[in-house]
PLY file of the C-alpha trace (Angstrom):
ply
format ascii 1.0
element vertex 105
property float x
property float y
property float z
element edge 104
property int vertex1
property int vertex2
end_header
31.46 -6.06 31.29
27.81 -6.87 31.90
27.03 -3.32 32.40
28.71 -2.38 29.11
26.84 -5.18 27.26
23.48 -3.89 28.82
24.14 -0.37 27.78
25.14 -1.37 24.27
22.13 -3.41 23.77
20.00 -0.69 25.04
21.61 1.82 22.78
21.23 -0.51 19.82
17.65 -1.23 20.59
17.06 2.81 20.62
18.78 3.14 17.36
16.65 0.53 15.76
13.51 2.03 16.97
14.46 5.44 15.63
15.52 4.11 12.19
12.11 2.33 11.95
10.11 5.54 12.96
12.21 7.43 10.41
11.44 4.81 7.54
7.68 5.03 8.48
7.82 8.65 8.28
9.55 8.87 5.06
7.12 6.24 3.49
4.28 8.43 4.74
5.85 11.48 3.05
6.38 9.63 -0.11
2.66 8.62 -0.21
1.51 12.27 0.59
3.74 13.44 -2.43
2.20 10.92 -4.72
-1.37 11.71 -3.62
-0.76 15.36 -4.27
0.05 14.38 -7.87
-2.85 12.13 -8.51
-5.94 13.54 -10.32
-7.93 10.52 -9.11
-8.67 10.31 -5.34
-8.34 7.12 -3.34
-12.02 7.06 -2.89
-12.76 7.25 -6.68
-10.07 4.66 -7.37
-11.58 2.28 -4.71
-15.14 2.63 -6.22
-13.76 1.80 -9.71
-11.80 -1.14 -8.26
-14.80 -2.53 -6.40
-16.89 -2.33 -9.65
-14.68 -5.12 -10.94
-15.22 -7.42 -7.87
-18.89 -7.35 -6.89
-19.40 -8.04 -3.20
-15.69 -7.75 -2.45
-13.76 -5.73 0.06
-10.44 -3.84 -0.16
-7.82 -5.91 1.71
-4.90 -3.74 0.70
-4.25 -0.84 -1.48
-1.31 1.62 -2.41
-0.43 4.42 -4.83
2.66 3.66 -6.56
4.76 5.45 -9.37
5.50 2.82 -11.87
7.89 4.11 -14.44
6.40 7.46 -14.19
2.87 6.37 -14.22
0.84 6.93 -11.03
-1.17 3.84 -10.35
-3.57 2.87 -7.55
-3.55 -0.79 -6.93
-5.95 -2.94 -4.78
-6.24 -6.34 -3.56
-9.90 -7.35 -3.09
-11.28 -10.26 -1.22
-14.69 -11.66 -1.50
-16.23 -13.03 1.48
-16.51 -16.94 1.41
-13.98 -17.23 -1.36
-10.16 -17.65 -1.33
-10.02 -15.63 -4.46
-8.25 -12.31 -4.51
-8.84 -9.83 -7.31
-6.01 -7.40 -8.04
-7.19 -4.16 -9.91
-4.96 -1.35 -11.05
-6.43 2.01 -11.75
-4.67 4.93 -13.49
-4.44 7.61 -10.84
-4.51 10.34 -13.54
-7.45 9.18 -15.74
-9.38 6.88 -13.40
-9.25 4.05 -16.24
-8.76 0.46 -15.12
-5.19 -0.66 -16.22
-5.49 -4.28 -15.23
-7.85 -6.86 -13.51
-6.17 -10.04 -12.30
-7.46 -12.90 -10.15
-5.41 -15.02 -7.85
-6.71 -18.00 -6.04
-5.33 -18.15 -2.39
-4.39 -21.51 -0.88
0 1
1 2
2 3
3 4
4 5
5 6
6 7
7 8
8 9
9 10
10 11
11 12
12 13
13 14
14 15
15 16
16 17
17 18
18 19
19 20
20 21
21 22
22 23
23 24
24 25
25 26
26 27
27 28
28 29
29 30
30 31
31 32
32 33
33 34
34 35
35 36
36 37
37 38
38 39
39 40
40 41
41 42
42 43
43 44
44 45
45 46
46 47
47 48
48 49
49 50
50 51
51 52
52 53
53 54
54 55
55 56
56 57
57 58
58 59
59 60
60 61
61 62
62 63
63 64
64 65
65 66
66 67
67 68
68 69
69 70
70 71
71 72
72 73
73 74
74 75
75 76
76 77
77 78
78 79
79 80
80 81
81 82
82 83
83 84
84 85
85 86
86 87
87 88
88 89
89 90
90 91
91 92
92 93
93 94
94 95
95 96
96 97
97 98
98 99
99 100
100 101
101 102
102 103
103 104
């Protein structure tokens, strides 16, 4: 009974690892497909976003399909501040869609 439990636990762990790797791969494929459609590169979008948060650094960013619109979004942190500036950039035109400021706690 103990051997069976060990075997089943090992098999379950292997399945979980395999599913996690598959999830990462499909997320990477989805991002690659979105990047292929975007006219504005990530580097161009980063430059635009950072112009709205002087002295800031990108904390996080992603390309998303929002109801058929490709949008780069970035969270920007400013050293010495708890403020996070979220900037959304149109991935087709390079125009800024929104700028929002959040105060971290």
